[in-house]
C-alpha positions as MATLAB code, in Angstrom:
seq = 'MNEAVIQAAALIGAAIAIGIAIFQMLLLAGLPLGAYSWGGRHEGVLPLRLRWMSLPSAVLLLLIALIILSHANVIAMESTWNTSLFIWIIVVFLGLNTLGNLASKSKKEKAVMTPLAGIAFACCLIVAIWGGQ';
ca = [
     -25.871  -72.811  126.279;
     -23.224  -72.453  123.639;
     -20.151  -74.095  124.703;
     -17.922  -70.778  123.168;
     -20.014  -68.268  125.426;
     -19.414  -70.929  128.339;
     -15.802  -70.904  127.791;
     -15.708  -67.129  126.887;
     -17.396  -66.623  130.724;
     -14.916  -68.859  132.148;
     -11.798  -66.756  130.225;
     -12.928  -63.617  131.770;
     -13.715  -65.203  135.461;
     -10.283  -66.533  135.186;
      -8.659  -63.570  134.163;
     -10.428  -61.605  136.533;
      -9.290  -63.971  139.291;
      -5.685  -63.738  138.070;
      -5.554  -60.227  137.951;
      -6.750  -59.359  141.432;
      -4.314  -62.509  142.207;
      -1.460  -59.925  140.986;
      -2.991  -57.191  142.610;
      -3.129  -58.697  145.647;
       0.788  -59.558  145.252;
       1.349  -55.624  144.553;
      -0.327  -55.128  147.926;
       2.234  -57.983  149.487;
       5.113  -55.836  147.973;
       3.949  -52.879  149.881;
       2.719  -50.594  146.816;
       0.287  -47.970  148.126;
      -3.020  -49.333  146.756;
      -4.703  -49.712  150.574;
      -7.780  -47.647  149.298;
      -8.733  -50.501  146.849;
      -8.722  -53.212  149.908;
      -9.676  -53.770  153.196;
     -12.621  -51.399  153.157;
      -9.866  -48.609  152.226;
      -9.181  -48.077  155.775;
      -5.571  -47.887  154.989;
      -4.844  -45.590  151.980;
      -1.666  -45.873  151.515;
       0.674  -48.819  151.965;
      -1.072  -51.680  154.233;
       0.187  -52.612  157.610;
       2.620  -55.753  157.171;
      -0.090  -58.036  158.894;
      -2.400  -57.398  156.530;
       0.156  -57.452  153.348;
       0.732  -60.868  154.458;
      -2.974  -61.738  154.012;
      -2.105  -60.920  150.696;
      -0.587  -64.322  149.900;
      -2.928  -66.552  150.742;
      -5.529  -64.487  148.996;
      -3.412  -64.676  145.782;
      -3.082  -68.407  145.885;
      -6.753  -68.908  146.733;
      -7.588  -66.823  143.370;
      -5.074  -68.647  141.271;
      -6.967  -71.912  142.369;
     -10.275  -70.235  141.593;
      -9.061  -69.614  138.271;
      -7.812  -73.238  137.887;
     -11.056  -74.742  138.950;
     -13.038  -72.304  136.739;
     -11.153  -73.504  133.499;
     -11.265  -76.969  134.542;
     -15.113  -76.628  134.805;
     -15.841  -75.074  131.428;
     -13.373  -77.659  129.902;
     -11.168  -74.832  128.749;
      -8.308  -76.455  130.481;
      -8.091  -80.462  130.775;
      -6.678  -81.614  134.349;
      -5.535  -84.867  134.638;
      -7.541  -85.292  138.160;
      -9.943  -87.480  139.271;
     -11.683  -84.726  141.407;
     -15.109  -83.272  140.354;
     -15.217  -79.436  140.347;
     -18.999  -79.278  140.649;
     -19.167  -78.491  144.619;
     -15.847  -76.167  144.027;
     -17.880  -74.082  141.461;
     -20.646  -73.578  143.678;
     -18.521  -72.543  146.510;
     -16.641  -70.105  144.340;
     -20.164  -68.554  143.295;
     -21.074  -67.690  146.698;
     -17.724  -66.605  147.766;
     -17.655  -64.215  144.737;
     -21.526  -63.096  145.180;
     -20.494  -62.239  148.743;
     -17.639  -60.579  147.876;
     -19.384  -58.325  145.796;
     -22.040  -57.394  148.425;
     -18.745  -56.930  150.362;
     -16.962  -54.628  148.134;
     -20.443  -52.725  147.197;
     -20.917  -51.984  151.037;
     -17.154  -50.703  151.236;
     -16.827  -47.511  152.514;
     -13.975  -46.778  150.124;
     -15.217  -45.033  146.953;
     -12.220  -46.720  145.452;
     -12.702  -49.886  146.333;
     -16.226  -49.884  145.589;
     -15.582  -48.302  142.110;
     -13.258  -50.631  141.046;
     -13.556  -53.696  142.978;
     -17.226  -54.309  142.808;
     -17.739  -54.388  138.880;
     -14.609  -57.010  139.180;
     -16.202  -59.154  141.304;
     -19.473  -58.782  140.035;
     -18.192  -59.657  136.639;
     -16.302  -62.518  138.033;
     -19.504  -63.661  139.911;
     -21.704  -63.412  136.621;
     -18.949  -65.581  134.810;
     -19.035  -67.977  137.030;
     -22.527  -68.519  137.696;
     -22.631  -68.913  133.543;
     -20.083  -71.547  134.345;
     -21.623  -73.334  137.214;
     -24.930  -73.703  135.334;
     -23.910  -74.864  132.135;
     -20.533  -76.076  132.153;
     -19.570  -78.614  134.085;
     -17.592  -82.173  133.366;
];
């Protein structure tokens, strides 16, 4: 596949991951966005315990963005680690995440997060299959 297409898919997937990481930080900060996460069980501000779960989620999402960009050779990393296994773990994670969002009882979460997760999944799948080091 064309390298420009692979890199565009990586940029889109990484942008979505970064955007959701920002969303997680907004949840942590106490913004009333609970209807868009955790199955919409908390319509406004999340309980403190769930708000703090947003911090590791945000860090993980930023790491995911970094791996996607590195695997597609959008950014060069001075490292000896190979991203091939990690990219496939991310593909599975995003696929399961998409299905989880699709099954959400929250109409808001389903309407917003399912398409984002699905697009990120498709982009990451493109990077996993045709990108690489």
